N, C-alpha and C positions, 0 to 999 in steps of 0.2 A: 503493500499499500505505500501510496506518496501521497505527500501532504499538498507538495507545490501541483494547484491546476495544471493540469492538459491542455492545450487549446481546443482540441478537437470536442472535447466535451463541457470546457465554460460556454459555446454559445449555444448549448441544445438544451430544453426544458427540462423539468422533473416529470416523469411519471410512474403509473403503477403497471405492473405488469399487466392484471388483468382486471377488469371492472369491479369494485368491490372491497379491495387488496385492503383498504384502510381498515378494514375490521380485524385485521388478526397482524399487522406489520404496519406501524407510522415512516418506515424506508420508502424512500423514494430513489429511484435509479435514473440516471441520464444515457440516452443511448445517442449513436452517434447517427446523425438520420432520422432521429426520432419523431414520433407525431405532434408537431405544433399546433393540433388541436387540441390534445390533452393537458397541454401544459398548466402548472399551479403558477401562484403569486409565487415569485420569487424573493420576497422579503417575507414569507412564512414557512421558509424552508432552512433549517439548519443545515450548513453541508460538513461533511465529516471526513471526507475524501474528494476526490476530485471528480468522482462519479456517482458518491450517494449523497442522500442528505436525509434528514426527519425532517416530518412535515408535522405541525405544528397542529394545523386542523385533525390532522387524522391522531395525532396524539391525544387532543381533548374529546374527539372520539370515541377513544379507547378508553379513557379516563370513564365517561359518561356510563359507557355500557358498563363496566367494571363498577361504578357504585351503585348503579340499578340492580344489577345483578345482586350486591351485597343487599342490599336493602331488602330485597323481594326473599332473599334467603334467611335474612333474620327476622324477616315479619312474620313467615310462615315455619321458620323455629318455633318463633315464640306463642303461636298459633297452638302450635302441635303439643309444645307444651303444657299449653291451658284447657286441652280438653282432651277428652279420650278417644275421639274420633279417629279412625286408620286412615282416612284420606289425607288430613292433614299431615299426616305423620310420612304418608307415600310422599306428599307434595314437598314438602321441607326436604327428603331424603333426596329426593331428584332436580333439588333447588341448589342444594350442596354439591351434586355431583356437576352439574352445567357450571358453577362458578368454581370448582378444582378445574376442569377441563379446560375453561378461559384463560384462568390463570397461567396453566401449564402449556397451554397452545400459542400464546402472545409472544414470549420468549424464544421459544423454540423455532416458530417461523420468523421472526428477526432475525435470529442469530442464522437461521439457515440462508435467508434472502443477504444478510451483509457478507456471509463468507462467498457466497456463491458469486455475489457480483464482483 
């Protein structure tokens, strides 16, 4: 990895590989001959090497998803503790598994994209 920007990448916009990729990773990549229609605002991307950067919009979206999953998991867990119905206990268990999956998936996908690019 080089810190100095390479000229062919500095003029290209950042973009995701696929549509909706910000859900699992805030890392954006510059491509030579990239698609200029899918560019994001340069002021909202923090570059960490010549080809990749972190989108603040995507990072904020991931934090919103994480906080909402955490709130739903805690509310269903609280409801399951106060009632004897198995519906709330199953719902709380499912919400915890979804939260754990998301918390594990985001760093794994981010590291994979960072090392791949």
